[in-house]
C-alpha positions as semicolon CSV with decimal commas, in nm:
position;residue;x (nm);y (nm);z (nm)
1;X;4,624;3,847;-5,645
2;X;4,375;3,635;-5,842
3;X;4,504;3,300;-5,964
4;X;4,195;3,204;-6,166
5;X;3,919;3,413;-6,322
6;X;3,602;3,226;-6,412
7;X;3,377;3,395;-6,664
8;X;3,030;3,250;-6,626
9;X;2,841;3,157;-6,308
10;X;2,646;2,861;-6,439
11;X;2,701;2,508;-6,316
12;X;3,036;2,458;-6,494
13;X;3,176;2,794;-6,387
14;X;3,067;2,765;-6,024
15;X;3,183;2,403;-5,994
16;X;3,526;2,480;-6,139
17;X;3,557;2,781;-5,906
18;X;3,473;2,553;-5,611
19;X;3,728;2,289;-5,711
20;X;4,001;2,550;-5,760
21;X;3,926;2,735;-5,436
22;X;3,932;2,409;-5,237
23;X;4,280;2,348;-5,375
24;X;4,393;2,682;-5,235
25;X;4,368;2,904;-5,544
26;X;4,249;3,262;-5,529
27;X;3,940;3,269;-5,752
28;X;3,704;3,534;-5,884
29;X;3,384;3,461;-6,077
30;X;3,241;3,712;-6,323
31;X;2,890;3,701;-6,465
32;X;2,702;4,012;-6,580
33;X;2,367;3,849;-6,509
34;X;2,448;3,681;-6,180
35;X;2,472;3,315;-6,073
36;X;2,247;3,060;-6,237
37;X;2,091;3,317;-6,468
38;X;2,105;3,105;-6,783
39;X;2,034;2,739;-6,850
40;X;2,165;2,647;-6,503
41;X;1,872;2,833;-6,350
42;X;1,625;2,573;-6,476
43;X;1,394;2,345;-6,280
44;X;1,436;1,986;-6,404
45;X;1,764;1,848;-6,267
46;X;1,775;1,495;-6,409
47;X;2,116;1,338;-6,348
48;X;2,074;1,025;-6,558
49;X;2,335;0,793;-6,708
50;X;2,386;0,688;-7,066
51;X;2,270;0,340;-7,161
52;X;2,525;0,081;-7,035
53;X;2,645;-0,045;-7,373
54;X;2,875;0,064;-7,658
55;X;3,107;0,199;-7,389
56;X;3,322;0,503;-7,469
57;X;3,513;0,782;-7,299
58;X;3,208;1,006;-7,269
59;X;3,006;0,739;-7,090
60;X;3,299;0,650;-6,862
61;X;3,353;1,017;-6,775
62;X;2,984;1,058;-6,694
63;X;2,983;0,745;-6,480
64;X;3,275;0,878;-6,276
65;X;3,095;1,209;-6,234
66;X;2,766;1,055;-6,125
67;X;2,948;0,840;-5,871
68;X;3,136;1,147;-5,743
69;X;2,821;1,354;-5,711
70;X;2,707;1,249;-5,362
71;X;3,040;1,344;-5,205
72;X;3,069;1,659;-5,416
73;X;2,731;1,798;-5,309
74;X;2,773;1,684;-4,951
75;X;3,091;1,889;-4,924
76;X;2,928;2,191;-5,088
77;X;2,631;2,177;-4,852
78;X;2,847;2,122;-4,543
79;X;3,061;2,425;-4,630
80;X;2,791;2,673;-4,725
81;X;2,495;2,546;-4,527
82;X;2,257;2,557;-4,825
83;X;2,081;2,246;-4,958
84;X;2,134;2,159;-5,325
85;X;1,837;1,927;-5,365
86;X;2,067;1,639;-5,457
87;X;1,945;1,285;-5,403
88;X;2,044;0,959;-5,567
89;X;1,690;0,826;-5,588
90;X;1,715;0,620;-5,909
91;X;1,498;0,615;-6,219
92;X;1,212;0,410;-6,362
93;X;1,146;0,354;-6,734
94;X;0,855;0,156;-6,880
95;X;0,931;-0,138;-7,110
96;X;0,708;-0,136;-7,415
97;X;0,730;-0,488;-7,558
98;X;0,907;-0,823;-7,550
99;X;1,198;-0,704;-7,764
100;X;1,255;-0,407;-7,534
101;X;1,235;-0,639;-7,233
102;X;1,502;-0,868;-7,379
103;X;1,724;-0,568;-7,452
104;X;1,674;-0,433;-7,101
105;X;1,787;-0,767;-6,957
106;X;2,098;-0,761;-7,176
107;X;2,178;-0,412;-7,050
108;X;2,135;-0,528;-6,692
109;X;2,424;-0,767;-6,750
110;X;2,647;-0,503;-6,909
111;X;2,564;-0,253;-6,634
112;X;2,679;-0,503;-6,373
113;X;3,019;-0,500;-6,541
114;X;3,052;-0,141;-6,662
115;X;2,914;0,028;-6,350
116;X;3,169;-0,158;-6,139
117;X;2,915;-0,285;-5,890
118;X;2,844;0,066;-5,763
119;X;2,498;0,089;-5,918
120;X;2,246;-0,153;-6,066
121;X;2,020;-0,174;-6,371
122;X;1,737;-0,410;-6,284
123;X;1,400;-0,519;-6,421
124;X;1,105;-0,482;-6,184
125;X;0,732;-0,541;-6,201
126;X;0,523;-0,224;-6,185
127;X;0,289;-0,390;-5,936
128;X;0,572;-0,400;-5,682
129;X;0,656;-0,031;-5,696
130;X;0,360;0,176;-5,577
131;X;0,144;0,460;-5,712
132;X;0,425;0,673;-5,856
133;X;0,524;0,436;-6,134
134;X;0,466;0,460;-6,509
135;X;0,222;0,230;-6,682
136;X;0,402;-0,036;-6,884
137;X;0,263;-0,258;-7,159
138;X;0,474;-0,547;-7,038
139;X;0,409;-0,488;-6,670
140;X;0,783;-0,432;-6,621
141;X;1,004;-0,128;-6,580
142;X;1,377;-0,063;-6,582
143;X;1,501;0,056;-6,244
144;X;1,850;0,200;-6,235
145;X;2,006;0,309;-5,907
146;X;2,266;0,538;-6,065
147;X;2,030;0,818;-6,164
148;X;1,999;1,110;-5,925
149;X;1,811;1,436;-5,903
150;X;1,915;1,789;-5,816
151;X;1,737;2,121;-5,792
152;X;1,934;2,335;-6,040
153;X;1,868;2,676;-5,887
154;X;1,926;2,557;-5,534
155;X;2,242;2,377;-5,642
156;X;2,378;2,704;-5,785
157;X;2,279;2,883;-5,463
158;X;2,454;2,613;-5,260
159;X;2,774;2,661;-5,460
160;X;2,754;3,039;-5,424
161;X;2,720;3,004;-5,046
162;X;3,008;2,757;-5,024
163;X;3,229;2,976;-5,243
164;X;3,152;3,274;-5,020
165;X;3,280;3,082;-4,718
166;X;3,604;3,021;-4,910
167;X;3,634;3,391;-4,988
168;X;3,537;3,370;-5,355
169;X;3,353;3,675;-5,484
170;X;3,104;3,674;-5,771
171;X;3,087;4,007;-5,953
172;X;2,912;4,143;-6,260
173;X;3,224;4,292;-6,419
174;X;3,600;4,288;-6,361
175;X;3,920;4,255;-6,563
176;X;4,076;3,916;-6,623
177;X;4,343;3,816;-6,374
178;X;4,553;3,503;-6,381
179;X;4,429;3,206;-6,580
180;X;4,088;3,263;-6,738
181;X;3,813;3,005;-6,783
182;X;3,530;3,086;-7,022
183;X;3,220;2,900;-6,901
184;X;2,973;3,130;-7,070
185;X;2,714;2,891;-7,211
186;X;2,526;2,955;-7,532
187;X;2,655;3,312;-7,559
188;X;3,010;3,181;-7,532
189;X;2,951;2,928;-7,810
190;X;2,816;3,206;-8,031
191;X;3,119;3,426;-7,955
192;X;3,361;3,141;-8,024
193;X;3,184;3,064;-8,351
194;X;3,221;3,426;-8,463
195;X;3,591;3,429;-8,376
196;X;3,676;3,110;-8,565
197;X;3,442;3,175;-8,858
198;X;3,243;2,852;-8,824
199;X;3,002;2,691;-8,582
200;X;3,150;2,559;-8,259
201;X;2,804;2,481;-8,127
202;X;2,457;2,623;-8,085
203;X;2,208;2,720;-7,821
204;X;1,908;2,489;-7,800
205;X;1,592;2,612;-7,632
206;X;1,427;2,398;-7,370
207;X;1,094;2,434;-7,193
208;X;0,990;2,272;-6,866
209;X;0,720;2,296;-6,601
210;X;0,709;2,268;-6,224
211;X;0,400;2,109;-6,068
212;X;0,269;2,112;-5,714
213;X;0,285;1,739;-5,651
214;X;0,461;1,557;-5,369
215;X;0,567;1,210;-5,484
216;X;0,775;1,162;-5,170
217;X;1,125;1,273;-5,082
218;X;1,280;0,944;-5,194
219;X;1,063;0,879;-5,500
220;X;1,257;0,783;-5,814
221;X;1,250;0,996;-6,124
222;X;1,065;0,870;-6,430
223;X;1,161;0,865;-6,797
224;X;0,850;0,805;-7,003
225;X;0,739;0,920;-7,350
226;X;1,079;1,095;-7,387
227;X;1,001;1,310;-7,081
228;X;1,183;1,345;-6,751
229;X;0,961;1,363;-6,442
230;X;1,169;1,461;-6,140
231;X;1,026;1,458;-5,787
232;X;1,208;1,723;-5,585
233;X;1,254;1,706;-5,209
234;X;1,047;2,023;-5,159
235;X;0,724;1,853;-5,271
236;X;0,731;1,970;-5,631
237;X;0,757;1,774;-5,954
238;X;0,957;1,899;-6,253
239;X;0,865;1,793;-6,606
240;X;1,079;1,850;-6,913
241;X;1,175;1,916;-7,168
242;X;1,162;2,035;-7,526
243;X;1,461;2,074;-7,761
244;X;1,412;2,359;-8,007
245;X;1,671;2,478;-8,257
246;X;1,435;2,743;-8,393
247;X;1,234;2,980;-8,176
248;X;1,112;3,338;-8,157
249;X;1,166;3,411;-7,788
250;X;1,429;3,221;-7,587
251;X;1,253;3,276;-7,255
252;X;0,889;3,238;-7,358
253;X;0,684;2,923;-7,306
254;X;0,417;2,821;-7,552
255;X;0,206;2,536;-7,686
256;X;0,508;2,305;-7,697
257;X;0,518;2,313;-7,318
258;X;0,142;2,260;-7,304
259;X;0,203;1,941;-7,500
260;X;0,476;1,832;-7,256
261;X;0,237;1,875;-6,963
262;X;-0,044;1,689;-7,142
263;X;0,188;1,399;-7,227
264;X;0,307;1,379;-6,868
265;X;-0,051;1,361;-6,740
266;X;-0,140;1,098;-7,001
267;X;0,156;0,890;-6,886
268;X;0,082;0,948;-6,516
269;X;-0,295;1,004;-6,464
270;X;-0,224;1,064;-6,095
271;X;-0,114;1,414;-6,205
272;X;-0,457;1,506;-6,343
273;X;-0,573;1,834;-6,189
274;X;-0,238;1,916;-6,032
275;X;-0,154;2,288;-6,047
276;X;0,137;2,426;-6,249
277;X;0,359;2,640;-6,026
278;X;0,599;2,762;-6,293
279;X;0,665;2,744;-6,665
280;X;1,033;2,783;-6,761
281;X;1,223;2,833;-7,084
282;X;1,592;2,888;-7,150
283;X;1,879;2,829;-7,392
284;X;2,114;2,537;-7,328
285;X;2,462;2,523;-7,488
286;X;2,532;2,229;-7,718
287;X;2,884;2,200;-7,858
288;X;2,925;2,078;-8,215
289;X;3,071;1,750;-8,088
290;X;2,765;1,705;-7,861
291;X;3,005;1,645;-7,571
292;X;3,124;1,902;-7,316
293;X;3,395;2,127;-7,458
294;X;3,690;2,144;-7,218
295;X;4,050;2,258;-7,226
296;X;4,285;2,532;-7,348
297;X;4,153;2,792;-7,589
298;X;4,363;2,738;-7,904
299;X;4,599;3,025;-7,986
300;X;4,495;3,216;-7,671
301;X;4,753;3,143;-7,400
302;X;4,623;3,140;-7,044
303;X;4,261;3,108;-7,154
304;X;4,048;2,795;-7,125
305;X;3,697;2,684;-7,221
306;X;3,441;2,484;-7,024
307;X;3,116;2,481;-7,217
308;X;2,862;2,265;-7,395
309;X;2,703;2,088;-7,100
310;X;2,366;2,078;-7,280
311;X;2,130;1,839;-7,098
312;X;2,400;1,673;-6,888
313;X;2,578;1,971;-6,736
314;X;2,482;1,909;-6,373
315;X;2,560;1,540;-6,402
316;X;2,901;1,610;-6,555
317;X;2,990;1,900;-6,324
318;X;3,177;1,715;-6,044
319;X;3,415;1,547;-6,289
320;X;3,445;1,856;-6,512
321;X;3,542;2,060;-6,205
322;X;3,803;1,804;-6,105
323;X;3,977;1,776;-6,442
324;X;3,968;2,150;-6,508
325;X;4,112;2,231;-6,165
326;X;4,392;1,979;-6,219
327;X;4,463;2,129;-6,560
328;X;4,464;2,488;-6,436
329;X;4,653;2,442;-6,112
330;X;4,874;2,138;-6,172
331;X;4,902;2,129;-6,552
332;X;4,770;1,773;-6,549
333;X;4,559;1,713;-6,857
334;X;4,310;1,426;-6,819
335;X;4,050;1,554;-7,066
336;X;3,921;1,282;-7,303
337;X;3,985;1,341;-7,672
338;X;3,611;1,362;-7,740
339;X;3,580;1,651;-7,492
340;X;3,873;1,860;-7,612
341;X;3,798;2,204;-7,751
342;X;3,944;2,115;-8,091
343;X;3,688;1,831;-8,126
344;X;3,420;2,099;-8,171
345;X;3,621;2,331;-8,394
């Protein structure tokens, strides 16, 4: 007897399966291409918060999820024995001018309130940080301690291993049994759009690169020139990414990624001459509301949607898994209005 069928073995699907299985449900995951085969099989893994101002439900939800992440991944790793690459190592951002410095100081005050004392947004001098720090025209950077990193592929593998210990199988094809969650990424958004006769969201191509550079296991990530630079614990550095609505090949890398790499080196000359291990491209699901799309599938009893993670899927996953498991198993609906399926329809 299967209580919950999860269609899609990306980060949302695997996380929801984990949360349901830990609550005692019988779960089966179905994905024709295997775990982490879509956008969740990327290489960047930046778990970064929204700016601490103009507070809303989306930012509050993300804060909860980022604060839950350490415990979430610790439990996954302890169960399955596979490392996820998670680390709450913080983030550095250069401050361009006096106006930006004043704004950063204002946000430090709001972060102290909104982040409930569980993380800090501070202003530091670049001279006090060390070699892996971005150049800054003001000599100052923002340092937030809420940002974390994860290795997307390894995180998916960690969830698969943990689910296996709990008896959850991941298969390429099977009929629906019990409640059904559609966590099928960009393909799922396209299918939903066809069914309702209008756009529920789109797939947006992203390109990223993995470099052979060891910044140190505890080095913070950087956000500079609109790029994420993520030091992974395995001695690699991920750089990303592009956002492309139009493209010829969803999995091909091209001159746009060359530009990303060149900009990263210009921002961090210490990377000059470093070898590129891998170039990656994939399609990420962006719901029309630009927020995750969660909840019951309208007019389709017993079916639910968890989609639209776009660039924040891994950061949102712990909280998404929690609220979806409570909805499925206990009929407790704590989904914010901005995240509800109908907000993107």
